[in-house]
C-alpha positions as CSV (number, residue, x, y, z in Angstrom):
1,M,36.3,-5.5,-10.7
2,E,39.0,-8.0,-11.8
3,D,38.2,-10.7,-14.2
4,I,36.7,-13.8,-12.4
5,K,39.3,-16.1,-13.8
6,K,42.1,-13.9,-12.6
7,I,40.5,-13.7,-9.2
8,E,40.2,-17.5,-8.9
9,K,43.8,-17.9,-10.2
10,K,45.1,-15.5,-7.5
11,I,43.1,-17.1,-4.7
12,D,44.3,-20.6,-5.8
13,K,47.9,-19.3,-5.9
14,L,47.7,-17.9,-2.4
15,T,46.0,-21.0,-1.1
16,K,48.7,-23.4,-2.6
17,K,51.4,-21.3,-0.9
18,G,49.5,-21.8,2.4
19,D,48.9,-18.1,2.7
20,I,45.2,-18.5,3.5
21,Q,45.0,-15.4,5.6
22,H,46.0,-13.2,2.6
23,A,43.5,-15.0,0.4
24,I,40.8,-14.2,3.0
25,E,41.8,-10.5,3.1
26,Y,41.8,-10.4,-0.8
27,C,38.3,-11.8,-0.9
28,Q,37.1,-9.3,1.8
29,D,38.5,-6.4,-0.2
30,L,36.7,-7.6,-3.4
31,L,33.4,-8.0,-1.5
32,Q,33.5,-4.4,-0.3
33,N,33.0,-3.4,-4.0
34,S,30.8,-6.4,-4.9
35,P,28.8,-7.4,-1.7
36,S,26.3,-9.5,-3.7
37,D,28.9,-11.7,-5.5
38,T,27.8,-15.2,-4.5
39,N,30.9,-16.8,-5.9
40,L,33.1,-14.6,-3.7
41,H,31.0,-15.3,-0.6
42,I,31.2,-19.1,-1.2
43,R,35.0,-18.9,-1.9
44,L,35.5,-16.8,1.3
45,G,33.4,-19.3,3.2
46,D,35.7,-22.1,1.9
47,L,38.8,-20.2,2.9
48,Y,37.4,-19.6,6.4
49,L,36.6,-23.3,6.7
50,D,40.1,-24.3,5.5
51,R,41.6,-21.8,8.0
52,H,39.6,-23.3,10.8
53,L,40.6,-26.9,9.9
54,D,44.2,-25.9,9.5
55,I,44.5,-24.0,12.8
56,Y,41.8,-25.8,14.8
57,Q,41.6,-23.1,17.4
58,A,38.3,-23.3,19.3
59,K,36.1,-23.1,16.2
60,Q,37.6,-19.6,15.6
61,Y,36.6,-19.4,11.9
62,I,33.5,-21.7,11.7
63,D,31.0,-19.0,12.3
64,E,32.6,-16.8,9.7
65,A,32.4,-19.6,7.2
66,I,28.7,-20.2,7.9
67,T,28.0,-16.5,7.6
68,E,29.5,-16.3,4.2
69,Y,27.7,-19.4,3.0
70,Q,24.4,-18.1,4.3
71,K,24.9,-14.8,2.5
72,A,25.3,-16.8,-0.7
73,A,22.3,-18.9,0.1
74,E,20.1,-15.7,0.5
75,I,20.9,-14.8,-3.1
76,L,20.9,-18.4,-4.6
77,I,18.1,-19.9,-2.5
78,D,17.9,-23.0,-4.7
79,N,21.5,-23.9,-4.9
80,G,21.9,-27.2,-3.1
81,Q,25.7,-27.1,-3.0
82,I,25.6,-24.0,-0.8
83,Y,23.3,-25.8,1.7
84,Y,25.7,-28.8,1.6
85,K,28.6,-26.5,2.5
86,I,26.6,-25.0,5.4
87,G,26.0,-28.5,6.6
88,V,29.7,-29.4,6.5
89,A,30.6,-26.3,8.5
90,L,27.9,-27.1,11.1
91,Y,29.3,-30.6,11.3
92,Y,32.7,-29.3,12.2
93,K,31.1,-26.9,14.7
94,G,29.5,-29.9,16.4
95,E,25.9,-28.9,15.7
96,L,25.0,-32.3,14.2
97,D,21.2,-32.0,14.1
98,K,21.4,-28.7,12.2
99,A,24.0,-30.2,9.9
100,I,21.8,-33.2,9.1
101,N,18.9,-30.8,8.4
102,Y,21.0,-28.8,5.9
103,F,22.2,-32.0,4.2
104,N,18.6,-33.1,3.7
105,I,17.7,-29.6,2.3
106,A,20.8,-29.9,-0.1
107,I,19.5,-33.3,-1.3
108,D,16.0,-31.7,-2.0
109,K,17.8,-29.0,-3.9
110,N,19.7,-31.4,-6.1
111,A,23.1,-31.2,-4.5
112,N,25.4,-34.2,-4.9
113,K,23.4,-36.9,-3.0
114,S,26.4,-39.2,-2.5
115,D,28.3,-36.5,-0.6
116,C,25.2,-35.5,1.4
117,H,24.5,-39.1,2.5
118,F,28.1,-39.6,3.4
119,M,28.1,-36.5,5.7
120,I,24.8,-37.5,7.2
121,S,26.4,-40.9,8.0
122,N,29.3,-39.2,9.7
123,C,26.9,-37.1,11.8
124,L,25.0,-40.2,12.8
125,K,28.2,-41.9,13.9
126,K,29.0,-39.1,16.2
127,K,25.5,-39.4,17.6
128,D,26.1,-43.2,18.2
129,R,23.4,-44.1,15.7
130,Y,25.5,-46.7,13.9
131,Q,22.7,-48.6,12.1
132,D,21.3,-45.4,10.6
133,A,24.9,-44.4,9.7
134,L,25.3,-47.6,7.8
135,V,22.1,-47.0,5.8
136,H,23.3,-43.6,4.7
137,V,26.8,-44.6,3.8
138,T,25.3,-47.4,1.7
139,K,23.1,-44.8,-0.1
140,A,26.3,-42.7,-0.6
141,L,27.9,-45.5,-2.5
142,K,25.1,-46.0,-4.9
143,G,26.3,-44.7,-8.3
144,R,29.7,-43.8,-6.9
145,F,32.6,-45.6,-8.4
146,F,36.1,-44.2,-8.2
147,N,36.1,-41.3,-5.7
148,S,34.7,-43.5,-2.9
149,A,37.5,-44.8,-0.8
150,R,36.4,-42.9,2.3
151,M,32.9,-44.3,2.0
152,H,34.0,-47.9,1.5
153,Y,36.3,-47.6,4.5
154,S,33.5,-46.1,6.7
155,K,31.1,-48.9,5.6
156,S,33.8,-51.5,6.3
157,K,34.2,-50.3,9.9
158,L,30.5,-50.0,10.5
159,L,29.8,-53.5,9.2
160,K,32.6,-54.9,11.3
161,M,31.4,-53.1,14.4
162,L,27.7,-53.9,14.0
163,Y,28.0,-57.6,12.9
164,F,31.2,-58.8,14.6
165,T,30.1,-62.4,14.9
166,N,28.2,-62.6,11.6
167,F,30.4,-64.4,9.0
168,K,28.5,-63.0,6.0
169,Q,28.7,-59.4,7.3
170,R,32.4,-59.8,8.2
171,F,33.0,-61.0,4.7
172,L,31.2,-57.9,3.4
173,S,33.2,-55.7,5.7
174,N,36.5,-57.1,4.3
175,F,35.1,-56.6,0.8
176,E,34.4,-53.0,1.6
177,L,37.9,-52.6,2.9
178,F,39.3,-54.1,-0.3
179,M,37.2,-51.7,-2.3
180,A,38.6,-48.8,-0.2
181,I,42.1,-49.8,-1.1
182,I,41.3,-50.2,-4.8
183,T,39.6,-46.8,-5.0
184,L,42.1,-45.0,-2.8
185,P,44.2,-43.5,-5.7
186,F,41.1,-41.8,-7.1
187,D,39.9,-40.2,-3.8
188,K,41.9,-37.0,-3.0
189,E,40.4,-36.6,0.5
190,A,41.2,-40.2,1.3
191,L,44.7,-39.8,0.1
192,K,45.2,-36.9,2.5
193,K,44.2,-39.1,5.3
194,A,46.3,-42.0,4.1
195,N,49.3,-39.6,4.2
196,R,48.7,-39.3,7.9
197,L,50.5,-42.6,8.3
198,Q,53.7,-40.6,8.4
199,Y,52.6,-39.4,11.9
200,I,52.9,-42.9,13.3
201,T,56.6,-42.2,13.8
202,V,55.7,-39.0,15.7
203,M,53.5,-41.0,18.0
204,V,56.3,-43.5,18.7
205,Q,58.7,-40.7,19.2
206,A,56.4,-39.0,21.7
207,E,55.9,-42.3,23.6
208,C,59.7,-42.8,23.8
209,L,60.2,-39.2,25.1
210,A,57.5,-39.7,27.7
211,A,59.0,-43.0,28.8
212,K,62.3,-41.1,29.5
213,G,60.4,-38.4,31.4
214,E,61.0,-35.7,28.8
215,F,57.4,-34.6,28.8
216,E,57.9,-31.1,27.4
217,K,59.6,-32.5,24.3
218,A,56.8,-35.1,24.0
219,F,54.1,-32.4,24.3
220,A,55.9,-30.3,21.6
221,C,56.3,-33.4,19.3
222,C,52.5,-34.2,19.5
223,N,51.4,-30.6,19.2
224,E,53.5,-29.9,16.2
225,A,52.1,-32.9,14.4
226,I,48.5,-31.9,15.4
227,D,49.0,-28.4,14.0
228,K,49.9,-30.0,10.6
229,M,47.3,-32.7,10.7
230,P,44.5,-31.6,13.1
231,G,42.0,-34.3,12.0
232,F,44.1,-37.3,13.0
233,A,42.5,-38.9,16.0
234,D,45.5,-41.1,17.0
235,L,47.6,-38.0,17.5
236,Y,45.2,-36.7,20.2
237,T,45.2,-40.1,21.8
238,A,49.1,-40.1,21.8
239,L,49.0,-36.6,23.4
240,G,46.5,-37.9,26.0
241,N,48.8,-40.8,26.8
242,V,51.7,-38.4,27.4
243,Y,49.6,-36.3,29.7
244,V,48.7,-39.4,31.7
245,K,52.4,-40.3,32.1
246,A,53.1,-36.8,33.2
247,G,50.3,-37.0,35.8
248,K,48.1,-34.4,34.1
249,L,44.9,-36.5,34.0
250,E,42.4,-33.7,33.4
251,E,44.4,-32.6,30.3
252,A,44.5,-36.2,29.2
253,I,40.7,-36.5,29.4
254,I,40.3,-33.5,27.1
255,E,42.6,-35.0,24.4
256,F,40.9,-38.5,24.5
257,K,37.5,-36.8,24.1
258,M,38.9,-34.8,21.1
259,A,40.1,-38.1,19.6
260,L,36.6,-39.6,20.0
261,W,35.0,-36.5,18.5
262,I,37.1,-37.1,15.4
263,E,36.8,-40.9,15.3
264,P,33.8,-42.1,17.3
265,L,34.8,-45.8,16.9
266,S,38.3,-45.4,18.3
267,Y,39.1,-48.1,20.8
268,R,42.4,-46.4,21.8
269,A,40.5,-43.2,22.8
270,Y,37.8,-45.1,24.7
271,S,40.5,-47.2,26.5
272,G,42.5,-44.1,27.3
273,L,39.4,-42.4,28.8
274,V,38.4,-45.4,30.8
275,N,41.9,-46.0,32.2
276,T,42.3,-42.3,33.1
277,Y,39.0,-42.0,34.8
278,E,39.7,-45.2,36.7
279,E,43.1,-43.8,37.8
280,M,41.3,-40.7,39.0
281,G,38.9,-42.9,41.0
282,D,36.0,-41.7,38.9
283,Y,34.3,-45.0,38.4
284,E,31.0,-43.5,37.2
285,N,32.6,-42.0,34.1
286,A,34.9,-45.0,33.6
287,I,31.9,-47.3,33.6
288,A,29.9,-44.9,31.4
289,Y,32.5,-44.8,28.6
290,S,33.1,-48.6,28.9
291,E,29.4,-49.3,28.6
292,K,29.2,-46.9,25.6
293,Y,32.0,-48.8,23.9
294,V,30.5,-52.2,24.6
295,K,27.3,-51.0,22.9
296,I,29.4,-50.3,19.8
297,H,31.4,-53.5,20.2
298,P,29.3,-56.0,22.2
299,Q,31.7,-58.8,21.4
300,N,34.7,-57.1,23.0
301,A,35.5,-59.5,25.9
302,L,38.3,-57.4,27.3
303,M,36.0,-54.4,27.7
304,H,33.3,-56.6,29.4
305,S,36.0,-57.8,31.8
306,N,37.2,-54.2,32.5
307,I,33.6,-53.1,33.2
308,A,33.2,-56.0,35.5
309,N,36.3,-55.0,37.4
310,L,35.0,-51.4,37.7
311,Y,31.6,-52.5,39.0
312,F,33.3,-54.8,41.5
313,M,35.5,-52.0,42.8
314,K,32.4,-49.9,43.0
315,G,30.6,-52.6,45.1
316,E,28.0,-53.4,42.5
317,V,28.6,-57.1,42.5
318,E,25.6,-58.3,40.5
319,K,26.5,-56.0,37.5
320,A,30.1,-57.2,37.8
321,V,29.1,-60.8,37.6
322,S,26.9,-60.1,34.5
323,H,29.8,-58.6,32.6
324,Y,32.2,-61.4,33.7
325,Q,29.7,-63.9,32.4
326,A,29.5,-62.0,29.1
327,A,33.3,-62.0,28.8
328,I,33.4,-65.8,29.4
329,A,30.6,-66.4,26.9
330,I,32.6,-64.6,24.2
331,N,35.7,-66.7,25.0
332,P,38.3,-65.0,22.8
333,K,41.2,-67.1,24.1
334,A,41.4,-70.1,26.5
335,D,44.1,-68.7,28.9
336,W,42.5,-65.3,29.2
337,T,38.9,-66.7,29.6
338,S,40.2,-69.1,32.3
339,I,41.5,-66.1,34.3
340,V,38.1,-64.3,34.0
341,A,36.3,-67.5,35.1
342,Q,38.6,-67.8,38.1
343,T,37.9,-64.2,39.0
344,L,34.2,-64.8,38.8
345,G,34.5,-68.0,40.8
346,Y,36.4,-66.0,43.5
347,I,33.7,-63.4,43.8
348,Q,31.0,-66.0,44.0
349,Q,32.8,-68.0,46.6
350,N,34.1,-65.2,48.8
351,V,31.7,-62.3,48.2
352,I,28.4,-63.7,47.1
353,K,28.9,-66.9,49.1
354,N,27.4,-69.0,46.4
355,T,29.8,-72.0,46.3
356,D,27.9,-74.0,43.7
357,C,28.3,-71.2,41.2
358,A,31.9,-70.7,42.2
359,I,32.5,-74.5,41.6
360,A,30.9,-74.2,38.2
361,N,33.2,-71.4,37.2
362,Y,36.3,-73.0,38.5
363,C,35.4,-76.2,36.6
364,A,35.0,-74.1,33.4
365,A,38.4,-72.6,34.0
366,N,39.8,-76.0,34.6
367,A,38.4,-77.3,31.3
368,L,40.1,-74.3,29.5
369,T,43.4,-74.7,31.2
370,P,43.7,-78.2,32.6
371,K,47.3,-77.8,33.7
372,E,46.8,-74.5,35.7
373,I,47.6,-75.4,39.3
374,D,45.9,-72.3,40.8
375,V,42.5,-73.4,39.3
376,Y,42.8,-76.8,41.2
377,I,43.6,-74.9,44.4
378,S,40.6,-72.6,44.0
379,L,38.3,-75.5,43.0
380,G,39.5,-77.6,46.0
381,S,38.9,-74.7,48.3
382,A,35.3,-74.2,47.0
383,F,34.5,-77.9,47.4
384,Y,35.8,-77.6,51.0
385,D,33.6,-74.6,51.7
386,N,30.7,-76.6,50.3
387,E,31.7,-79.4,52.8
388,D,32.2,-81.7,49.8
389,Y,35.4,-83.2,51.1
390,K,35.5,-86.2,48.8
391,N,35.6,-84.0,45.6
392,A,38.1,-81.6,47.3
393,L,40.4,-84.5,48.0
394,I,40.1,-85.7,44.3
395,V,40.9,-82.2,43.0
396,Y,44.0,-81.8,45.2
397,R,45.3,-85.3,44.4
398,R,44.9,-84.5,40.6
399,A,46.9,-81.3,41.2
400,L,49.7,-83.2,43.0
401,E,49.9,-85.5,39.9
402,L,50.9,-82.3,38.0
403,E,53.1,-80.8,40.7
404,P,54.0,-83.3,43.5
405,D,56.3,-80.8,45.1
406,N,53.8,-77.9,45.3
407,S,53.8,-76.7,48.9
408,K,50.5,-74.8,48.6
409,I,48.6,-78.0,47.5
410,H,50.1,-80.0,50.4
411,C,49.1,-77.2,52.8
412,N,45.6,-77.2,51.5
413,L,45.5,-81.0,51.7
414,G,46.6,-80.6,55.4
415,Y,43.7,-78.2,56.0
416,L,41.3,-80.6,54.3
417,Y,42.4,-83.7,56.3
418,W,42.3,-81.5,59.5
419,G,38.7,-80.6,58.6
420,M,37.9,-84.3,58.0
421,G,39.3,-85.1,61.5
422,N,42.3,-87.1,60.1
423,I,45.0,-85.4,62.3
424,D,47.8,-87.8,61.3
425,E,47.4,-87.1,57.6
426,A,47.0,-83.4,58.2
427,I,50.4,-83.3,60.1
428,K,52.0,-85.3,57.3
429,E,50.8,-82.9,54.6
430,Y,51.8,-79.8,56.6
431,K,55.3,-81.2,57.1
432,L,55.5,-81.9,53.3
433,S,54.4,-78.4,52.6
434,I,57.2,-77.1,54.9
435,K,59.7,-79.5,53.3
436,F,59.0,-78.1,49.8
437,D,58.9,-74.5,51.1
438,S,60.8,-73.8,54.3
439,K,59.4,-70.2,54.4
440,Y,55.7,-71.2,54.2
441,D,54.3,-69.3,57.2
442,I,50.7,-70.6,56.9
443,A,51.8,-74.2,57.0
444,Y,53.8,-73.5,60.2
445,N,50.9,-71.7,61.8
446,N,48.3,-74.4,61.0
447,L,50.6,-77.2,62.1
448,G,51.2,-75.2,65.3
449,V,47.4,-75.0,65.9
450,I,47.1,-78.8,65.6
451,Y,49.9,-79.2,68.1
452,L,48.3,-76.7,70.5
453,D,44.6,-77.5,70.3
454,D,44.5,-81.2,69.2
455,L,47.6,-82.8,70.6
456,V,48.5,-80.3,73.4
457,Q,52.2,-80.5,72.5
458,M,53.0,-77.0,73.8
459,Q,56.6,-76.7,72.8
460,N,56.1,-78.0,69.3
461,A,53.3,-75.5,68.9
462,I,55.5,-72.6,70.1
463,D,58.3,-73.7,67.8
464,C,55.9,-73.7,64.8
465,F,54.3,-70.3,65.7
466,K,57.8,-68.7,66.2
467,K,58.9,-70.1,62.8
468,A,55.7,-68.6,61.2
469,V,56.4,-65.1,62.5
470,E,60.1,-65.5,61.6
471,C,59.0,-66.2,58.0
472,N,56.3,-63.4,58.1
473,P,56.8,-60.7,60.7
474,N,53.4,-59.3,59.7
475,Y,51.4,-62.4,60.6
476,A,48.9,-61.3,63.3
477,L,47.3,-64.7,63.7
478,A,50.7,-66.4,64.5
479,Y,51.5,-63.7,67.2
480,Y,48.0,-64.3,68.6
481,N,48.5,-68.1,68.8
482,L,51.9,-67.5,70.5
483,G,50.0,-65.4,73.0
484,R,47.5,-68.3,73.6
485,C,50.4,-70.7,74.2
486,Y,52.1,-68.5,76.8
487,A,48.7,-67.8,78.5
488,L,48.1,-71.5,78.9
489,K,51.5,-71.8,80.4
490,N,50.6,-68.9,82.8
491,E,53.5,-66.8,81.5
492,N,51.3,-63.8,81.3
493,I,53.9,-61.1,80.6
494,E,55.2,-63.1,77.6
495,A,51.6,-63.8,76.5
496,A,50.8,-60.0,76.7
497,K,53.8,-59.2,74.6
498,Y,52.6,-61.5,71.8
499,F,48.9,-60.4,72.1
500,Q,50.1,-56.8,71.8
501,A,52.2,-57.6,68.8
502,S,49.2,-59.3,67.3
503,M,47.1,-56.2,67.9
504,D,49.7,-53.9,66.4
505,V,50.0,-55.9,63.2
506,N,46.3,-56.6,63.0
507,N,45.6,-52.8,62.8
508,I,47.2,-53.1,59.3
509,T,46.2,-56.6,58.2
510,N,42.8,-57.0,59.8
511,E,43.1,-60.8,60.1
512,I,41.4,-61.1,63.5
513,D,38.5,-59.5,65.4
514,P,40.4,-56.8,67.5
515,E,37.9,-57.3,70.3
516,D,39.0,-60.9,70.7
517,I,42.6,-59.8,71.1
518,Q,41.7,-57.2,73.6
519,E,39.6,-59.6,75.6
520,R,42.5,-62.0,75.8
521,L,44.8,-59.2,77.0
522,N,42.3,-58.2,79.7
523,N,41.8,-61.7,80.9
524,L,45.6,-62.1,81.5
525,F,45.6,-59.8,84.5
526,N,42.0,-60.2,85.9
């Protein structure tokens, strides 16, 4: 048999050239003559693992790597490093519990404890056991000085994720990140990952190609990069995004899940999965992955808001409210939080019918964005629903101080005065609303109703309703009110025309009870 040094030199030479397949075949030939050579079994296992990670084809070489390591372990039963290698292979195979077991055996058999604890930490991260993962990465760093950038970086991310609002822990997270940068030149594996930054340009290129509709080129761009760097999670996320733009949602899901397998804390991968499931109408999975991410990052207000939206679309209003409240409590930015508070107020006012809670949320939004007109309009509406006309009037008047020419505020004031029985002021406000927006269909319709039902000025009412449908041809209520006008004038054919128009539009807009329209039609000719 060849000299061991010559063998190692030849294998290294083939490996450096990237000719791993020939290196594998060379080891296999040697093992036919020396089947009990543990060094050859270990080296062949390493080559299989390298081949697997290089090609990344459905775990094609993982089992072969494990087999070779186990053959070596049968001969050297107390060699901890072999058990460590088996654990690494099982980690890449996805058998995390078995991998952890082998790492613990390796520790007992005096393998490098730092490496073992770091790999256990990686396994635990994939199992969503982040607190335990932090414990093991901390153990990995004990006594480890230079070759430790990956461990410092992992600890930094875990601290940031677990203790987002804790100032001391955030400081420690930044310190660990600083240590990762300092020790990077001494960590070969970390340097390999750092070199992946070159693939950011690939991701940008793929996004640009997808935006232009050149999906095949975008797919090729991502896949070529993945072949060269299969362990880079963001490349899989980029490929998933391209699949989404191409309308291939099932394929996108697979890529986002692959990204999460590589980097369990990736917000981009979680966000891609959630958005894709939502686009597919699969709210169950969208919520499941959102909830999973929130457990990792409980202080992510945007994800709480997204979960709330999903629960609301699913009809689970109470859960939606809970997550909206969580997003508001975190309060990352005044403008954004104000929008969430308004959304919650709308749900409480119009769905839950709890106007007191709605008012509280609109007030919170108003405190955050005191110049936002829409908040005043919503708050005034909630006070009106609560029959608190005095406060509704105060709110609308404050809004007019900010925007005296706002037609919607004048329209709402008209509705408020009308509800209070002050017809003259209501007419005045509706006319101001129309003055500032000559296309405001609601103001025309409401003014017409006052002319019809309160003042019995039939022609003024008809003029207003006709103006309303001219501004909005899909306004079922205005057609309905025109039908009422002509019915009162005993012009039944004209009334029937407008009632029928109201019914046709209402089939789409659902503004009115269709039975009410039908009854009006039937009564015309009875």
